[in-house]
C-alpha positions as CSV (number, residue, x, y, z in Angstrom):
1,M,30.1,127.6,125.8
2,K,33.9,127.4,126.2
3,P,35.5,124.3,124.7
4,G,37.1,123.5,128.1
5,C,33.7,123.2,129.7
6,R,32.6,120.5,127.3
7,F,35.8,118.5,127.9
8,S,35.4,118.9,131.7
9,Q,31.8,117.7,131.5
10,F,32.9,114.6,129.5
11,S,35.7,113.9,132.0
12,I,33.2,113.9,134.9
13,L,30.9,111.5,133.0
14,R,33.8,109.3,132.2
15,D,34.8,109.1,135.8
16,M,31.2,108.3,136.8
17,K,31.2,105.5,134.3
18,Q,34.4,104.0,135.7
19,W,33.0,104.3,139.3
20,S,29.8,102.5,138.1
21,Y,32.0,99.6,137.0
22,V,33.6,99.4,140.4
23,N,30.3,99.7,142.2
24,S,28.6,97.1,140.1
25,A,31.5,94.7,140.6
26,A,31.3,95.3,144.4
27,Q,27.5,94.6,144.3
28,I,27.9,91.4,142.4
29,I,30.7,90.2,144.7
30,G,28.3,90.9,147.6
31,Y,25.6,88.7,146.1
32,Y,28.0,85.8,145.2
33,K,28.6,83.2,148.0
34,G,30.9,80.8,146.2
35,E,28.4,78.1,145.8
36,E,28.8,77.7,142.1
37,P,31.5,78.7,139.6
38,F,31.7,82.5,139.3
39,A,31.6,82.3,135.5
40,A,28.1,80.7,135.7
41,F,26.9,83.0,138.4
42,V,27.9,86.2,136.7
43,K,26.5,85.0,133.4
44,K,23.1,84.5,135.0
45,Y,23.4,87.9,136.8
46,F,23.9,89.7,133.5
47,A,21.1,87.7,131.9
48,Q,18.7,89.1,134.6
49,H,20.1,92.7,134.3
50,K,19.9,93.6,130.6
51,K,21.2,97.2,131.1
52,Y,24.8,96.1,130.8
53,G,26.4,96.1,127.3
54,S,29.1,93.8,126.2
55,K,31.9,96.1,127.2
56,D,30.3,96.7,130.6
57,R,30.0,93.0,131.2
58,K,33.7,92.5,130.3
59,Q,34.9,95.3,132.5
60,I,32.8,94.4,135.5
61,S,33.7,90.7,135.3
62,H,37.4,91.5,135.0
63,L,37.2,93.6,138.2
64,C,35.5,90.8,140.1
65,Y,38.1,88.3,139.0
66,C,40.9,90.7,140.1
67,Y,39.2,91.0,143.5
68,F,39.2,87.2,143.9
69,R,42.9,87.0,142.7
70,L,43.9,88.6,146.0
71,G,42.8,85.4,147.7
72,K,43.2,85.9,151.5
73,L,45.1,89.2,151.2
74,A,43.7,92.4,152.8
75,L,40.2,91.0,153.6
76,S,39.6,94.0,155.9
77,L,39.4,96.5,153.0
78,S,36.1,97.6,151.6
79,A,35.1,95.8,148.4
80,E,35.7,99.0,146.4
81,E,39.1,99.5,147.8
82,R,40.1,95.9,147.4
83,I,38.9,95.9,143.7
84,L,41.0,98.9,142.8
85,S,44.0,97.6,144.7
86,A,43.6,94.2,143.0
87,L,43.2,95.9,139.6
88,F,46.5,97.8,140.1
89,L,48.4,94.6,141.3
90,C,47.0,92.5,138.4
91,S,47.6,95.0,135.6
92,D,50.6,94.9,133.4
93,K,49.5,97.8,131.2
94,Q,47.7,101.1,131.8
95,N,43.8,101.0,131.7
96,E,41.0,103.5,131.6
97,I,39.6,102.6,135.0
98,L,42.8,103.3,136.9
99,E,43.4,106.4,134.7
100,A,40.0,107.8,135.7
101,L,40.0,106.8,139.4
102,K,43.7,106.3,140.3
103,P,45.8,108.2,137.7
104,E,49.0,108.0,139.8
105,W,48.5,104.2,140.1
106,N,48.0,104.0,136.4
107,K,51.3,105.6,135.7
108,N,53.0,102.9,137.8
109,V,51.4,99.7,136.6
110,L,54.7,98.5,135.1
111,L,56.4,98.4,138.5
112,T,57.4,95.1,139.9
113,L,54.9,93.5,142.4
114,E,57.2,94.4,145.3
115,E,57.4,98.0,144.1
116,K,53.7,98.2,143.6
117,C,53.1,97.1,147.2
118,S,55.5,99.8,148.4
119,F,53.8,102.3,146.2
120,L,50.3,101.7,147.5
121,N,49.8,104.2,150.3
122,N,46.8,102.4,151.9
123,P,47.8,101.8,155.5
124,E,45.6,98.7,155.6
125,L,47.6,97.1,152.7
126,K,50.9,97.9,154.4
127,K,50.0,95.4,157.1
128,Y,50.1,92.6,154.6
129,S,52.5,90.6,152.5
130,L,51.7,89.2,149.0
131,L,52.2,85.8,150.6
132,D,48.9,86.3,152.4
133,I,47.2,85.6,149.0
134,F,47.9,81.9,149.6
135,P,48.6,81.3,153.3
136,W,49.0,77.5,153.3
137,K,52.7,77.2,152.7
138,K,53.1,74.3,155.2
139,E,50.6,72.2,153.2
140,L,52.4,72.5,149.9
141,S,53.8,69.5,148.1
142,D,57.6,69.4,147.9
143,G,59.1,71.0,144.8
144,I,56.6,73.9,144.5
145,E,58.2,77.3,144.8
146,Y,56.0,79.1,147.3
147,E,56.6,82.7,146.4
148,K,56.4,82.1,142.6
149,F,53.3,80.0,143.0
150,T,51.6,82.6,145.3
151,T,52.2,85.6,143.0
152,S,51.1,83.6,140.0
153,F,47.5,84.1,141.1
154,L,47.8,87.8,140.1
155,V,48.2,86.8,136.4
156,Q,45.4,85.5,134.2
157,P,46.7,82.3,132.6
158,D,46.8,81.7,128.9
159,L,44.4,79.5,127.0
160,F,46.1,76.4,125.8
161,L,45.3,74.2,122.8
162,R,46.5,70.6,122.2
163,L,46.7,70.1,118.5
164,R,45.5,66.7,117.4
165,P,47.7,64.5,115.2
166,G,47.8,65.7,111.6
167,K,45.9,68.9,112.4
168,E,48.9,71.1,113.4
169,S,49.3,73.0,110.1
170,I,45.5,73.3,109.7
171,V,45.0,75.0,113.1
172,K,48.1,77.2,112.6
173,H,46.8,78.5,109.2
174,K,43.3,79.1,110.5
175,L,44.5,81.1,113.5
176,E,46.9,83.1,111.3
177,N,44.1,83.8,108.8
178,A,41.8,85.0,111.6
179,G,44.5,87.4,112.9
180,S,44.7,85.5,116.2
181,E,47.9,86.0,118.2
182,F,49.4,82.8,119.5
183,R,52.7,81.1,120.3
184,F,53.9,77.5,120.2
185,V,54.8,76.1,123.6
186,E,55.4,72.6,122.1
187,D,55.1,71.2,118.6
188,D,51.5,70.2,119.5
189,C,50.7,72.9,122.0
190,I,49.6,76.5,121.4
191,A,49.1,79.3,123.9
192,L,46.6,82.1,123.2
193,S,45.1,85.0,125.1
194,N,42.4,83.7,127.5
195,S,39.9,85.9,125.9
196,S,40.3,84.3,122.5
197,K,37.1,83.2,120.7
198,L,37.9,80.0,118.9
199,D,34.6,78.3,118.2
200,E,34.2,80.1,114.8
201,I,37.9,79.7,113.8
202,I,38.8,76.0,114.4
203,G,37.0,72.7,115.0
204,I,37.2,72.4,118.8
205,N,37.8,68.7,119.7
206,K,38.0,67.8,116.1
207,E,41.2,69.7,115.3
208,A,42.3,70.9,118.7
209,V,41.4,70.3,122.3
210,V,41.2,73.1,124.9
211,Q,43.5,71.6,127.6
212,D,45.7,73.2,130.2
213,Y,49.5,72.9,129.6
214,S,50.0,70.9,132.8
215,S,47.3,68.5,131.8
216,Q,48.8,68.1,128.4
217,R,52.1,67.2,130.0
218,V,50.6,64.2,131.6
219,G,51.2,62.7,128.2
220,E,54.9,62.5,129.2
221,L,54.0,60.0,131.9
222,L,52.3,57.8,129.3
223,E,55.6,57.1,127.5
224,P,56.5,54.0,129.6
225,V,53.0,52.6,128.8
226,R,53.4,53.4,125.1
227,R,56.8,51.7,125.0
228,A,55.8,48.7,127.1
229,R,52.5,47.9,125.3
230,Q,52.9,47.8,121.5
231,T,50.2,45.3,120.9
232,E,46.7,46.5,119.9
233,G,43.8,46.5,122.3
234,I,45.6,47.7,125.5
235,R,42.8,48.0,128.0
236,V,42.5,51.4,129.7
237,W,40.1,52.6,132.4
238,D,39.9,56.4,132.8
239,C,38.0,56.0,136.1
240,C,37.4,59.7,137.0
241,A,37.1,60.8,133.4
242,A,35.2,64.1,133.8
243,S,35.1,65.8,130.4
244,G,37.5,63.2,128.9
245,G,40.5,65.4,128.1
246,K,43.1,62.8,129.1
247,S,41.3,60.0,127.4
248,M,41.2,62.0,124.2
249,M,45.0,62.5,124.5
250,L,45.6,58.8,125.2
251,Y,43.4,57.9,122.1
252,D,45.6,60.3,120.0
253,I,48.7,58.5,121.3
254,N,47.2,55.1,120.5
255,P,43.8,54.9,118.7
256,T,43.7,51.1,119.1
257,I,43.1,51.2,122.9
258,D,40.2,49.4,124.4
259,L,38.8,52.3,126.5
260,T,36.4,52.5,129.4
261,V,35.5,55.8,130.9
262,S,33.6,56.4,134.1
263,D,32.4,59.2,136.4
264,I,30.0,59.7,139.2
265,R,27.2,61.4,137.3
266,E,25.5,60.6,134.0
267,S,25.4,64.3,133.1
268,I,29.2,64.4,133.1
269,L,29.4,61.4,130.8
270,T,26.8,63.0,128.5
271,N,29.2,66.0,128.0
272,L,32.0,63.5,127.5
273,R,30.1,61.6,124.8
274,K,29.5,64.9,123.0
275,R,33.2,65.8,123.0
276,F,34.1,62.2,121.9
277,N,31.6,62.5,119.0
278,E,33.2,65.8,117.9
279,A,36.6,64.2,118.2
280,G,35.6,61.1,116.1
281,I,36.1,58.7,119.0
282,K,33.6,55.9,118.6
283,K,35.0,52.8,120.3
284,Y,34.7,53.1,124.1
285,K,32.5,52.0,127.0
286,T,31.0,54.3,129.7
287,L,30.2,53.5,133.3
288,V,28.4,55.6,135.9
289,A,30.2,54.8,139.2
290,D,30.6,56.2,142.7
291,L,34.2,55.0,143.2
292,S,34.2,56.0,146.9
293,G,31.5,53.4,147.6
294,G,33.2,50.2,146.4
295,N,30.1,48.8,144.7
296,I,31.5,49.0,141.2
297,K,29.9,47.0,138.4
298,Q,33.1,46.0,136.6
299,Q,34.7,43.0,135.2
300,Q,37.7,41.1,136.7
301,A,41.1,42.7,137.1
302,N,42.1,43.1,133.5
303,F,43.1,46.7,132.8
304,D,46.6,47.4,131.5
305,L,46.3,51.0,132.6
306,I,44.1,52.8,135.1
307,I,44.1,56.6,135.0
308,C,42.9,58.0,138.2
309,D,42.6,61.8,137.9
310,A,41.1,62.0,141.4
311,P,38.6,64.6,142.7
312,C,40.6,67.2,144.6
313,T,40.7,70.7,145.9
314,G,41.6,71.9,142.4
315,S,44.2,74.2,144.0
316,G,46.5,73.9,141.1
317,T,43.9,75.5,138.8
318,W,42.8,78.4,141.0
319,S,44.5,80.9,138.7
320,R,41.6,80.1,136.3
321,T,39.0,80.0,139.1
322,P,40.3,82.5,141.7
323,E,37.0,82.6,143.5
324,Q,37.9,79.1,144.8
325,L,41.1,80.5,146.3
326,Y,39.1,83.3,147.9
327,Y,36.5,81.0,149.5
328,F,38.8,78.1,150.3
329,D,38.5,76.3,153.7
330,E,41.6,74.5,154.7
331,N,39.5,71.7,156.2
332,K,38.7,70.5,152.7
333,I,42.2,69.2,152.3
334,D,41.6,66.3,154.7
335,K,38.2,65.7,153.2
336,Y,39.6,65.2,149.7
337,S,42.6,63.2,150.9
338,L,40.2,60.7,152.5
339,L,38.1,60.6,149.3
340,Q,41.1,59.9,147.2
341,K,42.2,57.0,149.4
342,Q,38.8,55.5,149.1
343,I,38.9,55.8,145.4
344,V,42.3,54.2,144.9
345,V,41.3,51.3,147.2
346,N,38.3,50.6,145.1
347,T,40.0,50.9,141.7
348,I,43.4,49.4,142.0
349,P,42.0,45.8,142.4
350,F,40.9,46.0,138.8
351,L,44.5,46.5,137.6
352,K,46.0,43.5,135.7
353,E,49.2,42.1,137.1
354,G,52.0,44.0,135.5
355,G,49.7,46.9,134.7
356,Y,50.1,50.6,135.4
357,F,48.2,52.9,137.8
358,L,48.5,56.6,137.0
359,Y,47.4,58.7,139.9
360,I,46.9,62.4,139.1
361,T,45.5,65.5,141.0
362,C,45.1,69.1,140.1
363,S,46.2,69.9,143.7
364,V,49.3,71.5,145.2
365,F,48.7,70.1,148.6
366,K,50.9,67.3,150.1
367,K,48.0,65.4,151.7
368,E,46.4,65.0,148.3
369,N,49.7,64.0,146.5
370,E,52.6,62.5,148.4
371,A,50.5,61.3,151.3
372,V,48.1,59.4,149.0
373,V,51.0,57.9,147.0
374,D,52.6,56.7,150.3
375,F,49.2,55.2,151.2
376,I,49.1,53.3,147.9
377,K,52.7,52.0,148.4
378,K,51.8,50.6,151.8
379,K,48.5,49.0,150.8
380,F,49.3,47.6,147.4
381,P,52.2,45.7,145.8
382,L,52.9,48.5,143.4
383,E,56.3,50.0,142.4
384,I,56.7,53.7,141.7
385,I,58.1,54.2,138.2
386,Q,58.1,58.0,138.5
387,A,56.5,60.8,140.4
388,R,56.6,64.4,139.7
389,I,55.0,67.8,140.1
390,I,54.0,69.1,136.7
391,M,53.9,72.9,136.6
392,G,51.6,74.5,134.0
393,M,53.1,78.0,134.2
394,K,54.9,78.7,130.9
């Protein structure tokens, strides 16, 4: 047998392997209907289909996420065409799938996004603009750069850690000893690759908290509260606490706070209690409450600070969950805006005179942000201390 024949046979098998990744991703996308987080769906899918090895799972999942990152762009393409186009647009270095299936594309992955769009010779793609990824410009809050925000969906965001007080050098040394690549964003904030495995390196919640950079920057808004309330026992209600990330941050700012946390489901608070236990936070109260209903079993108006991280579209986090971008229905904006107004109406009455109300969303939509703030101003005797859009892209 000639040596060239063996190489040729290997090349064909390699190409078949790469096509199998694309076909498997297309099949999974066809099964998925957006009814649960894609990470949970694909995990269950792979658990039912044992033939996929760890590398297979990683490659196929990445292709699916690339597909969703195109949002509303080029929906008329076949799943396979859209997957490869998305992989090309999302790649910032050469990869074996493009090398096997689209070698000319692979040679050009370092082009700018505009150049990549021009390079693609698919007539269907030429009909579209990258702005079609996120077609709701008119709904955006003021201060958000539309083009920059839209193209950010093509980049997988970093994983961010908030280092807990006194643990900064410990975490740094542990990551260095493990050979993990990281960079400091702030003195207490580290960015790592999103694929970093941290559980066996550092004490999650005990030494550092996994928390998006934009969420960490909410701490900047707590400065007026920190300066104005120096006495112990400041009463704080984190009324839509979810997993408790902001409460943990507030505790690290002032461990003497008298903390109450609530959410709509007991299962959410069970997860919160687990995280608080890992973080060493013992003194707090929990409350299961549907804040949209108004029937809240709470004491009189005596909270110095109410943090209302309201349920929202989550549009500011879609770079982490691009399947939500792909499946988004614009009608949900009004639905969430109404829910947010119901929640603030039912929570602000529990604010002490002279207290602070911190309204937060993970949304980029004006109806969930400025419109709700305007509603609060009209309905309650509250004064805006500051309002801002916090960008988490860094």
